[in-house]
N, C-alpha and C positions, 0 to 999 in steps of 0.2 A: 160920066154916068155912074151914080152910086149903086151899090148892090143891095139886095135884100138883107144880107148879113150886116151891112153898114147901118141900116135903119133899125134892125133888131138890137144891135149893139147899143145904139142910142137909147132904145127903150130900157135896156138893162141898166144903163148909167142913170137914167131918170128914176127907175124903180128903187135903186139903192138909197135915194134920198128919204125914203119912207122907213128905213131901218130903225127898229126900236119903237115905232109909233103905230104900226098897223096890225100887229098880232092880235087875234089869231088869224087874221087875213094874210094872204101872201103879198109880197111886194110886187107891184106892177107899174110899168111905165108904158106910155103910148105916144106915137108920133103919127101925124097925118101928112101924107105926101102928095103933092100935085106937081106934075111936070118935073119930077125928080128933086123938088125942093120941099122942105118941111114948112108947112103953113100952120101947123098947130101941134102942141105937145102938152103932156100932163102926166102926173103920177098919182098913185094912191097915197095921200099925205097922212091920213090918220084914220084909225078904225072907227067905223060908223059914219064917215064922211064919203063924199063922192069918189067913185073909182077912177082909174087912170083914163079909161076911154071917154067918160063923161067930161072930165077936166080938159082932155085934149080937144074934143069937139067944141066945147065952150070957148076955147082959146082962138078958134079960127074966126078971123074977122069977117071974111066974105063967105057966108054959109052956102052960097050958090055953088062954090067950088067943091063942096063935099060930094056931090053927085058924080064928080069926075076924078075923085081922089082915091088913094089907097090908105087904109088904116093898118098900122103895124103895132103889135102888142106882144109882150114876152110871154103872156099867159092867156089861155083860152078865155074869152069873154063869158061872164056868168050868165046863167039862164033862169035864175030863181030870184024870188023876192027875199031879201034878208034885211039888213039895216037900210039898204037902198034898192031901187028898182033894177031889173036885169039890164046889164050893159048891152047884151045882144039886141034887146028891144030898142035901145037908144040908137044903136048903129043902123038897124033896119029903118027906124023912123026917119033918119037923116039920109036914107037912100045911098049910103056909101057902097059902091059896087064891088070892092075887093078888100079882103082882110087877110093879112099875113101874120101868122102866130108862131111864137117860139116853141111852146110845148102845151100839152094837154093839162087841164086842171083835173086832178084825180079825186077831188072832193065829190062825194057821191051825188050831190045835188047838181053838179055840173057835169064832169066826166063825159065829154062828148056832146052833151045836150046843147051847149052854146053853139058849137060848130054846126050841129044838125039844124038848129033854128035858123042860123044865117043862110045855110045852103037851101033850106026849104023856101026861103024868101028870094032866092035867085042870086045870092051874093057868092062870088067866087072866093073860096077859102084855100089858103096854102098853109100847111102845118109842118113844123119840124125844122124851121130855120134857126140855127144856133140852139138846137134842142138841149144838148148837153149843158151848155152855159146857162140856159134858162132854168133847167132843173137844179143846177148847182146853186144858183142865186137863192132859190127857195127850198133848200135842202131841209130846213126845219119843218116847213109846211108839209113837204112830201113825206118825210119820216113820220110825222104825226098821222097823216092820212093813210099811209100804206102799211106802217108797222104798228099803228094804234098805240103809240107811246111818244113821249117827248124826245127831241134830239138831246143827247146827253154829252155834256162837256165836262171832262175831269180837269181840275186845276189844282196845282200845288207848287210850292217852292221848296227846294232842298239845298242843303249845303254842298260844297264841292266834294265832300266825302260821303254824301248820300244820306244825310239825316234831315228829318222834317221839323224837328223841335228838340229842345234839350230834355233830359230826364228830369222828373220832379218839377215840371214847369209850375211856377207859382204866380206868374203875371203874364199878361198878353205879350206874345213874342212875334216880331216881324223881322225877317232877315233880308228882304229885298230892298231895292233902291226906291227913291221917290218916283222915278220915271216908271218903274214897274207898277207901283201902287196906282198911279194915274191911269195906266193902261188897263189894270184890273177893274177900275171903276167904269171905264169906257165899256168894257165887256159886260159888266153888270147891267148897264143901261140898254144893252142890245138884246138881252135875253129875258124870258118871262119870269124865271124863278132861280133861286139859289138855295142850295141845301147843305146843311152841316149835321154832324152827329152831336150827341149830347156832350161828350167830353170837350170837343172843340168849342161848343157854345159856352161851356163852363170855364174853360181855361183861358180862352182868348177874348171872351165877352165881345164878339163882333157886332156891329150894327147891321152889316150886310146891305147897306144902302148906297146910293150914288152921291158922293160929295165932292170928289176931285174934278168932275166934269159936269156938264149940264145934261140931264136926261131923267128918264123915269126910273123910280125904284123898282127892282124886281120883287116878286112875292118871296118872302123869306120862309124857309122850310127847315124844321128841326125834328130830328128823331129823338123822342124822349119817352121811352117805353113806360116807365113807372111815374111819369110826371114829377120828377125830382128837381127840375131846374127852378131856380129862384125867379120870381116874377120881376125882380129888380134888374135882371139882365137887359142889356140893350136890345136884344131880339124882341122883347115884349113892349118896347116903347110904341108910341102911336105914329111913328114916321111912315110905316108901311104895313101892309097886311102880312100876318104870320100864320103859317099852318104848322100845327104840332101833331105829328104822328105818334100815337100811343096805343096802349091796349086796355085802357080804362074807360074812356068816355068819348062821346061825340057831342060837341057843344060849341056855341059861338059866344064870345064875350068881346064886344066892341070889335077891334080889328084882328082878334085872335080866333082862329078856327081850330078847334080840337077835333081830330079825326081818328076814330078808333079803327085799328086794322089788326089783321092776324099777323103775328110776327114770325110765323112759319112762312118760308118763301118771301121774306120781307121785301127784297128789292122788287120782285115781280108785283107784289101787292101795292107797293108805293107807286110804281109806274102806272098800274091800272087806275089808281085813284087820281093821279095827276092827269091822265087822259080824260077821266070823267070831269075834271076841273077845267078842261080846255087849255091846259098849260102845254105849249108846243116846244119849249126848250128849257133846260135846267142846267145850271152849273153846279157840279158837286165839288165843294170847296174843302172838305176834310171831315174828320181827320183820316189818318192812315187806314184804320179799320173800315171806315165807311167807304173810302175810295177803293180799297182792295176788294171789298164785297162786290162792287160793280165790275171790277177788272176780272175777278175770278170766274164770273159767269158770262164774260164777254159782252156785258151790257153797257157799252159806251160807243160813242161815235168819234169823239175827238178828245185829245189830252193835251193840255197846255202846261208845260213844265218849265219853271224858272230854276236855274242853277246859279248859286252865288259863288263868289271867288273865295269865300271864307270856309274854313273847316270847323266843325263843331266838336270833333274827336269822339264824343259820346252823345247818345241821345236816342230818339225814336226813329227807326229806320223809315225811309221814304217807301212808298208803294213800289211794287215790282210790276213792270208793264212791258209788253212787246207790241209794237205797231209800226206803221209805215211813216217815216219822217218825211213831211212835205215842205215844212218851213223851219228855218232857223234864223235867229236875229239877235243882235246885241241890244239890250234895253238898259241904258245907263251902264252900270258895271255888271249887270246880270246877263246871263245867256238864256234865251228863250227857245225851246224846241216844241214844235207842234206835231203830234202824231195823229194818224187816222186809223180807224179800225176797219180797214177794207182789204 
């Protein structure tokens, strides 16, 4: 006899398949169980397409069994019309008598309304099975809904002796291994946006796109107060959308969005604007000044730090940060440490 936790764990595993493709929606997975056996399953595959519950119900071959089954889902079924019809209505329509849910959806258009709708239709609802794990899976979504800002990931590489780049850098500088580079591209494909400061854009001339793995390009963001950056830089190519935060103008030119903001309380103003843009997660990739600006006001959630085996002897010092180390790994010849701000 399988437990409720077993089936919610299955939902979480299904939900992960949508990573990088469903934002700004949360990841959701669903299984339908009859006589302790899964007779249907599905997940939210892509933003704007059917939700997990709809896909799971559609996968059930004998629809007559739905009236005697239990539906498991890691997140509260929606109760509003968005890109698709409400999942709670779909569950009610198929007369599924019991629904077991991992956690509440705190989006203001749902936030208990899905559960209420189900209960008002006579459906038994159990809430809070693997609640912690269900919230952790969608930590970006919940950060965005509850803190009104994106989930912030700091990322940099530093030498063994604590430098991020050489002094008087005259050309793009990459110090980590090919394995680390591939991992960084995987991370880019999983997040909504990636941000750099003007000096990093100028010195490193990064594309900030996904090339080493298959996946979607993040929105590229650069801070360029006086609009000094050359339009010949890779950031301004047509491979992906680019946002330029500046204090001169707001304008749109092809895939480039210029957004005028107040440079007093810069980080706060950037995050407010990203919230308006519905950007749920952002990687802060450099340089040291930009990274330290987020660290100094404790405006970060996660920091991913590569350390190489080489010494630079001289150069630009890496950011200073204190956090809780949750993960460490060897990536090629590099050491990766992941800190959390909790």
